[in-house]
Steps between C-alpha positions, in 0.01 A plus 500: 500500500657832399837399652482167317438682171794737563725204579389321182571809285840543664587134443399528131715811455801330657452189285476710181805703602703186572400350164590821316843507659560132429413554132728801477777320689547801721599504865195526727520758772239410760481583867244497778394810689295528819281807528384677818196276540714188501400388149768322300511628143722350227664749264610400151669731251322463167651580160345797318194431288456688171149550371421632155160581356371220282417626151142477377450328165206542265563175312682172553718584201608826662591309817707244306687778319571677831648190665696410188652850511559461876686170451708636213588812699600292805726286279665805343544668839693203636730524198574875504455625858843371612656708220316813622642442849847458351463830312399667824807362680740580215372860475535547875858370481576726204353806671717430806808456279424819305512701821863391548623568147697825457388619154295433185785311334512249783121467494495430125774237538305339784176495296682345204649230722163426664330489159741230382453299818121522481490403134725202568286387795145573381492529121424131432224450762333833417494421128286196585223717646182540297372845398235493775764404758722785377215750536429368850867537593496866393206565734654302785825696473298821536319353804819387671730794419258792464660571161381400156730314263525817292614704803760240596652487150497881478676536836765242419553534125354839405200631309599367159537142627165529680335624181660220296388219733155654537467495120600132494249423776219673310572287191428194713178650642660587831589822682793572733296783653232262634422551866359255751139585587410298811149644530417495129596268217764320707273419792497125428878498460544687828285242681709219351820672614368521858418127491838419344693702758326306779553156341128461431519473122 
């Protein structure tokens, strides 16, 4: 009876694993192993499972507001996260290029050239972002690069430019010094990013 129960559980696990892989359209890696006692045991590599604590709601209204915020945040993330990854890549490329430049004059010329290229490529799509998407992008840039928007502008364009753009951001109820707080106010956003990165969103 015990062996029958073990076999049933194993069969269920394999069926669930096969279904999960079929849904995800991923290659299944399965093989059969024989242990010392002669038992044949199937092995299936399962994709990682991410579990997050379910929030507790006091009222139905509170629950509706939470899931409305969740849906809106997921929508905004899909819009702006690719830009945060592009910023990360562009900064890495620029840092590598900076190391090869001989002096400050060459660096300033390179920054000016890159600024023109970036404006030409991204000005129109970024202007279409909403204020909430812009604020999210600032936080995502900090998460991906380890540098706030203010620090990036200061490093590339100097303190005055950083102060100027920070002042503009504050007028629009934003802040270039915002940092990503995965364990605090950005916990929901961090969970969404994990799901997005694993094609689960």
